[in-house]
N, C-alpha and C positions, 0 to 999 in steps of 0.2 A: 717689642713693648713702647709704647711711644714715648713723651714726653708733658707731663702737666706744663707748661705753661703758665702764672699767673700776673695779669698785669693792673696797678693799681696803687692802694695805701698801703702801705710800710709804716709805722708807732707804739710810740710808748702806751701799753694801758695803762695808770697807775690806781689798782684795784686796791682799796679800802682796806686796815687791818682790819677794821669796828665794820658790826651787817646790822642791818636796821635803821638805818638813820640819815640821811635828808645830806644831800652832798657838802654843803652848805657846813654843816656840825661836825666832819673826819678831819681828825684828824692827824691819820698820819695811814701814806700809803709805801704797799710791795709795786716798784718800778716790774712790767711782766712785758715782753713783744707781742707786738701788737698787729690788727687788719686785717681782716677778714680776704681778703687774695695769697693776703702771706701765711695765713691760719689752714686754708688747706693747705698749699702749695708744702706745708712744712706736716700733715695728714700724712699724705698724697707719700712724701719720699720716709718718713718712719714705717708707711707700711712698707716699703720695700716699690717703689718707684722712682721714677726719675720725675725730677719735677727743677722748675728755674724760674726767679720773679724778676720782674721791669717792672726797677721803678725809679725816682731818684732820691736822694735822702743828702738831709745836709751835711754837711764840713762839719759833724759839729758831734760830741760824748755820746748824741743819744744818740747818732746816724753810725759808729764804732761800735754800742752796743748794738742795735737791731740786725748789721751784718756777721757779725759774731756770733749772733745769737742762731740767724740764719745756719751759718753755715754749719754749726753743731748741729742744728737739725736736718743736715744734711743739702741741705737748700739748695742752686746753684746763683753762687750771688754776682757772677761775672758781668750782665745785662745791667746792676743797679751801678746807676751815676749816680753826682756826687756833686752840691752846688755850694757855691758861698752865698747865693744870692739871697737865701731862703732859712729858717729851721725845720729840721726834723717834724715832723706832727705833734700835739701830745694828748691826748684823750685823760680824761679823770673818772674812772665811777662809784659811782657807789651802788653799795646792792641789799633789797630789802632784806628780811630775815627769810623770806619766799627762794631765795638767789636770784632772781628780777634785777633787771641793772638799771641805772639811770646813768647819761654821761653827759660831757662839757666833756668840747672838744678847744685845741689854742692850734686852729690853721687859717692869715691873714696875708697870706697864704701860707703854706707848709711845704717843705721840696720838691714833693712828690706832688703836688698841682702844675710843675716845671717839666715840668718831660714834657716833648714836643717829638712829632713828628716825624720828623727831620731822625730822631736820633731812635728811632722803627727800622730793623733791618730785615725783610719779604724773606731775605733768606736762610734766618734763625730758624722756621716755624719748617718739619715736613708733614707726607703725609703720615695719619695714625696720632699725632700727635696731638690734646687737647686747647684749648687757651680758653681759660676761664676769668670772667672781672666780674664783679657789682660795682655797684653807684653810687662809694658816697665820693670818689672817683672824677663823676662826666656830669658838675659844675662846669660853669665858663670857666676856660682857663687850655691854654694849654695841650695838660692830660686829654683834655675829651678828646681832643684830636688824635692824635697818640695811639690813643683807643678805636678810632674808625678804623683809624694803618694799621695796629695790629688783626683788630679782628677781620678787614677784608683781607687783607696781607696772608690769613692764615686759611683764610674761607679759602683761594685760590689756590692755597697748598697743600685744599684738601683733607686738612684739618679742622673736627668737631669741635664747634665753640659751643659753649658752655655761659648764665648767665646766672647771679647772685643779685638780684637788690638788695636785697640784703638792705633796707630804709634806714637810714638817722636824719631825721627831719630834721633837727637843732643848726645842721649842715648848710641846709639853702636858706636863699630868702625870706622862700612864700613854699607853704605846700604844693601851690597849683606849679611852680617851676621843676621841682623833684620828679611830682609825678608826671611831666611830661617831657623830663629828661629820659625816663624811665622805659613811658612807652616810644618813644624815638627804637632804644638799642632794644627792645624786648624781640620784635623781628627778626632784627641781624643771629642770631642764639636756633642754634638745633635743637639744645635741654635749658629746660630754665626750674629752677627752683626758687617757688616761695614760698611765705611760710603764713599761719591764716592768722596773721596779724596782719601781712600785707594784704590779701588782696584781693576786697574791696574798696584799700586805698590806692589800689593799682588800678584797681579794672572801672572801679564805679559800680560796681552788680556786685546787689547784695546777695544775691542765691549765691553758691559756693561751685552747681555744677556748671551755670552757664558762665561767672564768672571766669574759670576756669577756663572752659570750650572758646571762651572769646580771646584767649592766651595763641590760639593758636593760629598765625599768622605771618605769612612770610616762610622761615627758614626756619621755624617752631617745627618741633618733629616732634619731643615729651614732651611733659611739664611734672615735676615731682613738688605736692602739694605737702611739705612739715606740718606736722601737730605737735610738735614736742614733747612728752612725756607718752598721748598717743600715738605717734609714730605716726607714719607719710604713706598717702598714694602717688602710688606713679598713676599717669593717665597717657594714652599714645588716642589722639584723636577721640573715638569713643569707646576707645577699650580703656578701665582702673583694675588697676590691681592692686587690694589695700595691704596694709602691713604694723605689729602690731609695738610702740616702744615696750623698753626695758625699765624696772623700778629700782631705782641706786637711790640712794641720800645724797642729792644735791646739795653744790655749794657754792656753786659762782656757775652760772649759765654762761657766762662771756666765751660766745669762740664753740660753743654744742651745734652750733648749725655750720657752719665751719665742717668740724670735725666730720658732719655729719655727708659733705657734702665732700671732703678731702676721698671718706670711705666708699661715697657711690661714686667718683673719679677715677677713683684707684683701679678698683673693679671692671669699670670702662678700660680701661688706660691694660689691666690687665687681656681681657676676650680681645684683645685689637677693635676696639671700636672708631666707626667711619664716620661719616653723616650716611652714607648708603648701606652700611647692618646697623647703623644702630635703634631700627626700631622691631626687627624681627630678634637680635640678641637681648632689646630690655627685657623682649616679651614672650624667649625660651629661660630668659634667666635671673626675671624682677627678684624673684624669694628672696633667692640670694644675696640680690648687688644690696638690696633693699632690708637684714638683716644685719649685714655688715654697717653697712652705713648710720640703721638704728643703734647699732652697741658702738661704733665709734664717737656718738655723739653726747649717749646718756652718761656712757665711761668718761667721758668726759670737765662732765657735771662735778663730777664725786671728787673734782680736785680746782685748785685757783691760778686762773690763768684762760689762755687758750693753748697754746704752744706747752706751752712746762706740764699742760694736765690729759695730754695724748696720751692715748693709751697704746699698746705696742703691741701689731697683731696678734700673738698667741695672746693677750690676756680678752681680745676679743674675739678670737676663737673661745676659747673659756669661756666669755660670757656668755658666745651661744650656744655652748655642749649645754653650762647649767637647765 
């Protein structure tokens, strides 16, 4: 079974203890480990896979906390570098009554953006591994170049590359720069996960089917289109496989998409997915993979935070059987 490599941001999510308030009105928060790539790595690890994080943190108390939390989640942290040049990133989140979120980020820059391409070793990656990344750390910075080196190295070594744009517009100078960076990296990935809230923004195409088909360029072999509580659709060129979500009592949607992706990638690792066999593997096992991923995402919304609310593999199996 290969290893999941996640590159990008690891940060502190400050989750409000009051729901239904604007961020400016929240008076108390609870500290949680977060960052989309880290959440995915933690999910893979929790379900029994091997996962490692590639990033940089500040030499501060928040960085210590994050390394500790990832280690406790089973994620390998030996590729997490530390620096005094910038602080660990912070994100303050407000929760609406329906569990949806509003973000305010603190990084100018944060330590993760200082990871550079010289700090990426191509020999880390082995055939059968998966490299996963998101868009938050694709702003112009040393980290953007580090992503490119990691992606190209992983592909050369026979790895599968996965990309979840995970759009966070407050972190960008403009919508156009965010879209341009995502469109630059989309063709580098073999697998893309994109949400119903992001598709039209990224592709600038209103029709869902046409928008998804426009993503099949470069290395792209499969697209997972997530629809929140309504489940997810898997596209392999002109083939489409649908799946339903799970009805749960939603407390916090933070990290739900990451938990979905962690479940999806865990099942791919378990099946020995590689670029050469991905299409056949998904065609044969789409039902099982999507069911597991949907349950992973749904269960996470019933608790607070992302990593802390992840279910066990046994809890997912129980949800699937009910």
